[in-house]
N, C-alpha and C positions, 0 to 999 in steps of 0.2 A: 411423500418425502422427496421424490424426484423433482416435483414442481418447486419445492422450497430450495433445493440445491441449484436448480436452474435459475431461479430468481436471484439467489445470492451471487452466483457467477456473473449474471448480467449486471447486477448492481456494482460489483467490484470492477468489472470491465468498464462500465460507464465512468466511474470515479477515476480509474486509471487513465482513461482517455482524456478526461477533463484536466487531470494533473499534467499529462504530456502536453496538452495544448497551452497550459499556463506556463510551465517551466521549460518547454521544448525550445528548439531553435526559433528565434524571433522572426515573425513575418514582418514585412515592410509595407508602408503605405496604409491605405484604408483596410487592407486585409488583416493587419495586425489587431485592430480593435475588434473586428468580426471574429477572428480566431479566438481571442481571449473570451469574448462573450459566449461563443459556442462551447468553449471549454467549461466555462462556469455553468452553463445550462446542463452539460453532460454530468458534471460533478453533482449538481443539485438533483438531477434525475436519479443518479445512482444512489445517493443517500436516501432519497424518498423511497425507492424500491426496497432498499434494505430495511428501512424503518417499518414498511408495511408488513414485513415478515414477522415482526415482533421478536426476532431472535436477538435477545439482549447481548449474548456472548459475541455473536458476529458483529453487532453494532459497536460494541466496546473495542473489539479487535480492529475494526476499520478506523475507529477514532485514533487508536494508537498508530496505525499506519499513516494516517493523514498528518498527525502531529510530528512523528519522526521524519517523515518525508519533507515537510515544510522546514523543519529545523535543519535538516541536512542540506536542502537547497539554499537556505539562507546562509549556511556556512560554506557554500561553494563545494559541496562534497556529493557529486552525483553517484558515486559508487555506494556511499552509505545510503543514499535515497533509494537506489535500486535494491540494495540488501534489505532495507526496511520493507519494501513491497514484497519481496520473496518471503520474508518472515511473517509478514502480515497475512499473506495469502494462506500460509500454513496455519496460522492461528485462527483465521476465519473458517477454514475447512475442518480443522481438527481440534480447535479449542486451544486456549493458552496452556502451554506446558511450562514446567519450571525452567527448561532450557531457553524457551522463547522469552519468558519474563526476564531471566538473567541477562540475555543478550541485549534486550531493550534497555535494561538498566545500564549496561556498559555503554550503549550508544548515548543515552541521556547524560552520562558522566563524561562524555567526550573521549573515551578511551580510543586509542589509535587502532586497536584490533576489533572494534565494534562491528564493522562491516563483515569481517570474517566470521565473527561469533554469530551474527544474525544469519548469515548464509548456512553456517554449520548447523545451527538450531533448526532452520527450515528443512534442510536435507534430512536431519535426524527424524523430524516429525513426519515428513512425507515419504521417507525411505528412498529419496532421490540421490543416491550416492554416486550414480554414474554420470551426472551432469557435468562434473568437473569444474563447476563455477565456484 
């Protein structure tokens, strides 16, 4: 089971790195294209690793993260994008809870309190009430 957890962590980290390279501060010159391609490669590698585990719940949770993050970035809301990642990591690690599902629905509906709801749901799932985020 530890091997599976390590693989899931590595897969999520690779996808997260790919997303940062894609949506992060833009590089300039020839490095910009290379950075984007490296991000895409990381993203694909992470998805591939997670698919190899066969963990359909984790795969579905990561799909939710990717979707919500892309929507938040398209809307120019990096706070919501970060909250989607926190909630997604909780969902991947502990499974989808009613709180996480509800918070994601609020995000999809465009509610202004969605980022806060996602972070609250993530803390509730992980027990991380001390982070103050």
